[in-house]
N, C-alpha and C positions, 0 to 999 in steps of 0.2 A: 576566699576563693580556693577551690580545690585544685591541686596540681594533677594534671593528666600525664601519665607516663606509660611506657611499655612494660609488660610483664611476661615472663616465661612460665609455662606450665607443662608438666609431663603427664601424659595420659596414655592409657593402653586401650586399643581398639582391636576388635576381631574382624579381619577381612578375609573373604573367600576368594580364591583364585578363579579365573574364568572357567577352568576345567571343573572345579568343585561346584560352581553355580550351575553348569550344564548337567552335572551328575544329579544334583538335587531335582532339577526339572525332569530328568529322564527316568529317575527311579520309579516315579509314580505312573509312568506310561506303560500300559500293557502292549504286547507285541503288535496288535492290529493298529493301535494309534501311533506307535513308533514308525510303522511302515508308511502311514499317511504323512507323517511329518517329514520323512526323508525327501519325498518328492518336492515339498515346499522349500526345504532348505537347499536342495540341489539347484533350484532356480534362483535363489537369493545369492548364493556364494559361488562365483565362477571358478574359484580356486579349489572347489570340492567337486570331484568327478566320480562317476560310477564305474565300477569294474576294477580289474586288477591293474596294479602298476607294473607293467612288463619290465621296465628298466630295473626296478627294485628286485623283482623276481630273478632276473638275470644276475644281478649283483650278488644276491644271496647264494645262487648256484655257484658263482665263481669263487666265493669265499667259504664254501662249505668245508673244504679241507682244513681251514684255519679255525674252525668252530671250537670254542673252549666251553666245556660244561661247567666250569667253576665260575658261575656268574651270580650277580646279586639278584635275589627274587624281586620281581617288579611289584608284587602285591604286598610287600611288607618291609620291615626294617631289617637291618643287618643282624640284629639279635633274635629275629624270628617273630617279633611282635607284629600283630596285624595292623595295617593302616586303614583308618576309617576315612572313606572318601569325602565325608562331610566335615571332617575336622581340618583346621587350617594347617598348611604346611608352609615351607619357605618358598614363597612365590611372590615376585615383585609385580603386584597387580597394576600399579601405576605405569609400569613400563609398557603395558599393552593396551591401556585404556585410551580410547579415542572418542571423538564426538559422535561417531557412529555407534549404534547399539549393537553389541555382539550377538549375532543370531545363535539360537540354540540348535545346533546341528545334530543330526542323527546319523547312525552308521550301522553296518551289518554286524551282529553279534558274532563272536569267535566260535561259539560252541554250536554244533548242529548235530542232529541225530546221525547215528552211524550209517544208516542207509540213505542219508541225505534226502529224506522224504520231505518235500515241501507241502505245507498245508495251506490251501487256498480258501479264501472266504467265499462260501456259497452265496450267490446273489439270485434272487428270484425276480423274474421280470414282472412287470405290471405297473399300473398307475397307483398313485397314492390315494388314500381315502378322500382327502380334500379335493383332489382332481376328479375323482369319481362323483363326488357330490356336486361339483361345479358343472359337470356334464349333464346332471339331472335338472339343472336350472333351465336349460333350453327345452325341456319337456313340459314346462309350465307356460302359463299365459302371461308371465311377467313382461313388463315393458323393458326397454333397454336401460333406463335409469334404475329400475327396480332390480334388474339383474346385477348391475354394478353394486348396489347396496347388499344384495344377497351374497355375492362373492366376499364382500367385506365381513358380513356376519359369519360366514363359514370359517373365517380366520380366527374367530373367537371361541370355536369349539375346542375343548381340551382333549387330552390324549385318550380319555375314556369315552369320548363321544358326547359329552354333556355341554350344554350352553348355559352356564351358571350366571349369566348376567341378565339383569332386569331390562325391560324395555326402556326405561328412563336412562339407565346407564349406557345402553347401546346408542340411543339418540344423542346423548351428550358427547360420547366418544367419537362418533362419526362426524359430529359438528366440529370437534376440536382437531381431529386427525385428517379428515377429508374435506373440511369446509363445506359440508353438504347439509342443507336444512331439510330434516325429515320429521314428520309429525309422529306422535306416538301411535296413531291408528295405522299409518303406513308401515311403520316398523313391525307392529304386531301382526299385520297381514303377511308380511314377508316371512317372519319367523314361523308363522302358522304353516305356510306352504313348505318351508324347509323341513318341518317336523313330519311331513308326509313322505319324505325321501326314504330310500333304503340305505342302510339296514334299519328296520323298525326300531324306534326308540331313540334315533339319532337326534341331537340338539334338544333333548329333554332338559328341563330345569332341575329335576331331582330324580331319585330312584323310583319313587311311586309313579310319577308320570311316565318314566321309561318303561316300566313293567306293564302299565295299563295300555300303552300304545301297542306293545307286542301282543297283548291279549286281544286287542281289537283286530289286529291283522289276522291272528289265528282264528278268531271267531268268524271273520268274513270268509276265510278260505275253507274252514271245516267247523261249522257251528256244532256246539255240544253243550249239554247241561253243566258239565264240569268246568268248561271255560267260562260260562255265565256266572257260576258260583265263585270261581276264582276272581273274576272281575269285581264282584260285589265285595269280596273279602278285602281286596287291595284298595278299592275305592272308599269303603265305609269303615273298615277296621284295620287300616294299615299299621297304626301304632301298636294296637293289641297283637297283631300278627307278628310284628318285628320283635315283640317281647315274649313271644311264645305263650300267650294266654289263650290257648286253643279251646279250652273248655268254655270260656266266656263267649268266644266267637260262635261255637256250635250252638250254644244256648240262644244267643241273640238272633242267629239266622234260622233257627228252628230246622236244622238239617241233621241227618244221621251222621255218625262217625265215618261210615263208609263213603258217603257223599263228600264229606269234608276232606278225607284222605285223597280222593280222586282230584279234588280241586287243588290241593297242595301239590300233588304230582305235576299239575300243569304249571304251577308257579315256580317250582324248583328247577324246571327245565328252561326257564327264561334266562336271557343274557343280561347280567347286571352292568356290563360294559359294552354297549353296542358297537363301539369302534373296533373291538376285538373280533367281531363277526365278519369283518371285511378281510378276506384272505389275500387280497391284492395289495395290501399296504406294505410296500417294500421297506419303508422306514422302520415299521414295527418288527418286521422279519429280521432285518439286519441288526436291530438293536438287541435282539435276543440271541444273536449268534455269539458263541464263546469260542475264542481261539486260545487254547492253553499256552501258557508261557513256558511251562516245563513239562517234561515227560519222564516218568519213572520207568526205566528199563531194567530187565533182568538179564545178566550175563554171567555164566558159570555159577549159577545159584547165588549171585550177589546182586543187590539193587544199586542202580546208579542214576544220577540226575543228568538229564540232557536239556539244555536250553534251546527251545525251539526258535528257529529263524524264519520259517515261512518263506515269503517272497521278498524279504528285505535284501536289497542289493548290497554288494561290497562297495566301499568308497575308499578313495585315496586322495592325497594332495596332488593337485595338478602339476605335472612335470613341466608343462609349458609355462605356467606362471612362475615357477621356480627359476627357469632359464631366463624369463623376461626380467625378473628382479636382478639377476646377475648382470644382464646386459645394461640395465639402467644404472647400476652402481658404477659402471665404467664410463658413463657419459658425463659431459660437462655439468657442473653443479649449477643448474638454473632453477627458477621457480617452478616451471612446468615439470622438470625432471624430479624435483623433490616431492611435488604433489603426486605424480604418478608412482614414485617409489613408495611413498607413504600408503597409498591406496593398495598397492600390490602386497606390501608387507602386512597390512591389516587383514586382508583376505586370506593370506597364507597362514598367519597366526591363528585366525579364527578357525580355519579348517583343521589345523594341527591340534588346537585345543579340543575341538570336537572329537577327533579321532581318539585322543587320550581319554576324554570323558566317556566315550562309548566303551572303550576297553575297561575302564574302571567300573562302569555300570555292570558290564557282563560279569566281572569278577565278583562284585558285590552280590548280584543276583544268585550266582552259582553257589557261593559260599554260604549264603543265607539259606537257600533251599536245601543244600547238603546237610546243614545243621538241623533243619526241620526233619529231614529224612532220618537222620541218626536218632533224633529224639523220639520220633514216632515210628520206628522201624517195624514194630509188630503190626501196626495198623496197615502199613503198605504191603505187608506180607499176606494178611488174611482179609483185610477190608472190613473187619468188625468194629463197629463204633465203640464197643466196650473195651477195645484194645487201645484206645486213645488215652494217653497219659496227661495229667495236668501240666499245662505249659503256658507261660505268659511271655510277653515280648522280652522281658528282662532276661529270661532263661536263654533265648537265642542270642541276645546281645552279649551275654557272658561267654557263650561258646565261640562267637565270631570275633569278639573284640570291637564290634561296632557299637555305636550309640543306639539307644532305644528308638530315637526318632528315625534313624536309618532303617531299622527293622520294620518300623511301622510303614515307612514309604514303600519298602519292598513288598510287604504283604498286602498293600492296598491295591485292589483291582487286579490281582494276579491269580492265575488258575494253574493247576497241575493236572496232567492226564495220568491216571493210574489204570491198573487192570480192572478196577471196580467202578470206574467212571471219572468224571471231571469234578474237582473240588476247588473252591477258593482257598487261598492260603490261610485266611482268617478262620477257616473251619477247624484248623488244628490247634488253635489257641483257646484255652479254657481255664477257668479257675479250678481250685481243688477243694475237696471236702472230705472229712474223715468219716468212714463208715463205722458200724458197730464193732468191728474187729480192730479198729484203730489204724486201718490202712488209708492212705490218701487215694482218692478216686477223682476222676474228672467230673465236673458238673454236667458235662455233655452226656456221660453215662447215666446220670441221675435223670436228666431230662428225657432220655430215651425210654427209660423204664416208666416215667410218668406218662409219656405219650402212649405207650403200650397199654397202660392201665385205662386210660380214657378211651382208646380205640376199642378195647374189649369190654367196656361197661355195657350194662343194659340201658339202652337209650330211652326206655320208658321210665327208668329210675336211675338217672345219672348220679355218679359219685360226687358228694359234696367235698369241699376242701378238707373237712375233718376226717371224712372217710378215706380220702387220698393219703392223709398223714398216717393213718393206721395201716393202710396197704403198703406204704413205703417202708414202714417199720418192719413189716413181715419180710421184706426183701433185704433188711439189714441196713437201712438208711434212716436214722432218726432225724427227721426234718421238722422244723416248726411250721405252723400253718401259714404264717406270713411268707415264709420262703416258698412254700408250695404255690401260694398265690402269685408270687413274683415269677417263678418259673412257668407257671401256667400262662401268664400274660406274655412272657417272652416267646412262648410256643404258639401264641395266637389262639389259645383254648379259652372259650367263654366260660362263664360260671355255670354251675350245674343247671339252673333254671333255664338258661338259654340253650343248653344242649339237649333238653328234653324234646322228644319227637313223638308224634302220633302215628308215624308210618311204620 
């Protein structure tokens, strides 16, 4: 029989403070999402209030004469080393952990443009695409039960406007989700009617069906021989057309090259994503809206980084809750008093943790973007892509003292406004390659030259990968053919055969 006893073991674990946890969550948030989260958190934590703390401002004014400039920097250690907000520090996490989940609060960034220019998100009014499609249901002769099924079918249309589910799948899903018994014939009839809605091509099962539907509408409105020929090409020779086997199609259809070119003109002007043709889709419009998180400004012939704040409000810890906690601490020690005191303390701690996290977030964003500005200073001066230097995440991590994962979070989904346009932060990171002279150049510069070569080629005789290798060598970039193929794929450039055009 084995003896059972107690044993002691010493282990090391890494724990993050509540502030660090919130910094991790917030680093990846762009400004527009940060603003949205603020409103949610203001409602959840009553100890977090919007606006300036008037009492604190007055206290700072009263103590202004006693201000001492020899203070410890808040963003680093005493010896000047940089503090990484995601690295553990001396913080007693258990002291503040409760059964309640600590909410991830948001706050107003400290840095704002010099002119205090707030950037608002433009919103275009109108109904969504699905709402517009639902309104067209009432223009059909569908019965009330059929209209209900049709509305459910519209919910299966993807962002491009396609209905990529088969009749059998739709019937099975509506039976499982809505407990409705629908036959295949009934579902096919409803889907057929939806495919007649505007914009043309909506709810198509594939690209071929989408384009054919658009040609049908164009042919009904303005019949022409070129539209008829285009319809035959897509209906009978779609695969050959997608592979650019134009000579074979011309031979099979027994048409002239001029007639074929006119038909191709009709095809290339069709919309491959019918949902994009609906201009009233507010969701699509807002999703494409970019609010830059940083702005590069020039003052006295020097470039500076400004952290954009937009409409994000200032927040502070509730003075009323602080006074309430002080009052409860002087009351008799009862169960109700302890519970109330515990709740108030949790809310106050959560609000203060959040304020500290936002401050650390802003410092991390600013120092990371400043390091990027210093590393790519020439580009921010002239806006030329060839001025970009090779730079990876580790280079900025070395400059700032942060971990690579911290730099990755900062650069994710963040944008900077320059004099030459808005750029994602990831745009400035690229690998290096050595040219014929032995100098390190950015792969982005190489891709730019490759793109220019393809743009300037004869579309009747596009350059093969071997010819692109020879052309890059003349520019001083000895690159292997497989590397050319990799860069071509990254740029979305098809092979030479698919770039060939008859137009």
